[in-house]
N, C-alpha and C positions, 0 to 999 in steps of 0.2 A: 231327346238327346240321342245322338248316334255316334258310334265309334268310326272315325275317319281313317285312323292309322294306329297300328301297333308298333312300338319303337323299343329297340334294345341298344344298350351301350356296351361297347367293348372297352377293356382297360386301355387308357391312353396316358402316356407319360407327358407331363408338363413341367415347366419351371416357374416357380413363383417365389419372388423375393430371394432369388439365388439358390433355392432348394428344389430338388427333384421330388415330384409327387405324382400320384396317379389319380385320374378322375374318370367318372362314368357319364359326364355331362354330354359327351358326344354320342347322342343317340340318333339312330337312323331307322327308317321303316323296315319291317321284316314281313314276310308273307305268312308266316305261321301264327297261330293263336298264341297269346301269352297266358301262362299259368300264374294266377295270383295266389301266392303262398302267404302264410301267416305274417311273415316279416319282410318279404321281398317278392319281386317278380322273378320267377325262375329263369335263370340264364342271363339276367341283367347284372351289370357291374355296379356294386355299391362300394365305393372306395373308402369313405370315411363314415363308419357306422355311428359316430357320435352325433352326426347331423343328418344322416340319410338312412333310410331303411328302418326296420324295427316295427313294433306294433302300430304306432301312430303315423308312420310314414312308409307303409308297405308298398304303395303304388301312387304315382303322381299323374294327375290329369291336367291338361291345359286345353283351352278352347280354340278351335280352329278359327272362330269368329274374330279373334284378336290378331291373327296373323297379318291381315292387310295393314293395320296401324304400324306394326313393327317393320314390315317390308318397306314401307314408305320412308321410315327413319334410317334403315340400313339397306339401301338398294344394292350396294356393292357385294353383299354376302351371297353365298351359294345356298339358296333357300330350299329347305325340304322340311317335312314334318319331323318333329323331335328336336327342333332348334332350341327349345326351352328346357330340354332335359326331361320332357314328359314321356312316360311309358305309353300313355294313351292320349291321342289327340281326339277331342270330342266336339262334335258340332252341336251348338245350342247350350253348352255349359254356361250358366249364368250365375256368377258368384254373388250377385246382389239378391238372388232368390233362393239359392240352396242353403239350407240350414245346417250348421254343425250339429252332428248327431243324427241326421236323417239317414235312413237305410234304403239302399237301392239294389235292385237286381241288375247285375252287369254281366252279360253273357250267362254262364252257369254259376258265377260267383255271387255271393251276397256281401255287400260292402257298406261301410258307414263313413260319412263325411267326417274327417277328423280335424284338419287344420289347413290354413293356406300356406303356400310356399313363401318363405322369406329368402330373398336372393342373396347369394354369396359371391365371392370373387370369381368362382369357376364359371358363373354365367357371363361375367365380364370377359373371361378368357375365350369362351365360345364365340362371343360377339366381337372380340378384339377391341373392347372398349369398356373400361371399368365404370364409365359414366352411366352405363345402362342400369346400374344398381339403383341409383337415385331415381332415374326415369321410370324404372319398373315399379318402385314403391309409389311414386307420385301418380302413375297411371291408374293404379288401384284395381287391376284385374289379375290376381296372382295365380289362378288355378287352385287346385286343392289336392291334398293328400287324402288317402283312404286308409281305414282300418278294415281288415278282412274278417268278416263275420263267418263266412263259409268259403273255403277255397274253391277255385273253379277256373275255367278257361274263358278268355275273351277274344273274339275275332273281329276283324273289320266288318262293319255293317250291323253289328249287334247294337241293340238299344240299351239305354240306361233308364230303367223304370222305377219310379218311386214306389217303395213298399210301405214305408212308415215314416211320416214326417215327424221331425223332432218337436216335442212340445215346447222346448226352449227356442224362442224366436231369433236367436243370434245367427246371422248369416255369415258366410265365409268372408265376404267383403267387409262387413261391419267389424269383424274381429281383426282383420288385416289392418284396417284403418286405426282401430284401437291400439294395436301393438306399436304403431309408429307415431301416434298422436302425443304431443307434449302435454296437452291438457286432456285427461281421460274423461270421457263421458261416463257419468256415474251409473246410468242405467245399463249401458253396454258392458261396463266393468262388472256389474253384479251378474248380468247374464252369463258372462264368460266364467266368472268364479264358480257359478252354480252349474255350469255345463259339464257333465261327467264324460262327454265324448272327447273333451280336450285332454291333452297329457297332464297328469297331476302336477308335474313340476311347473308347467306354464301357469296353471291356475293358482298355484301357491305364490309364485313370483308377483302375480297381479294384485295380491292382497295388500301389498304395501301402498297401493294407490287408492284403496277403498276408504 
């Protein structure tokens, strides 16, 4: 896996349901390295800390490999890396293979795979189409958030090297599918409940399905 682009969002005013709000979804490539801090990417905009940033969402990764699929669906947009609000665009990121809880060396930082991205209305605003939320869920390749084990810098061209694979077999994609499935797979459900790399609140809420 290799970093293709480092992306930062500036505060952008938007109107949603008649109310003014701020978003950091409009991320664009920058030339300088990103510093991965404990709860955020330094210099990035995190507008709503109830759903972005924090220990389990400190940095968001999305695969460059998925861009062609979405470009074909939205050919009229002005495409650039960072379209999905990702801090790091990564070549070779495969959500069907990376396990939640696995630890990677990313530039000079040490990071842990924490949880997939669940799309919200701000992605729809970036794309000018709220229908992308369902399409993004159905497509099944959500990218992943990271927990920062050791802070550090990441530059374009840096690799993402596996240091320690999680003993829990739950992949990012499997957990993503589990979240939106009406019928919860009992094996995946137990893997998720047992996976200490996931946010405690998420694991607790899943227990009602067990």
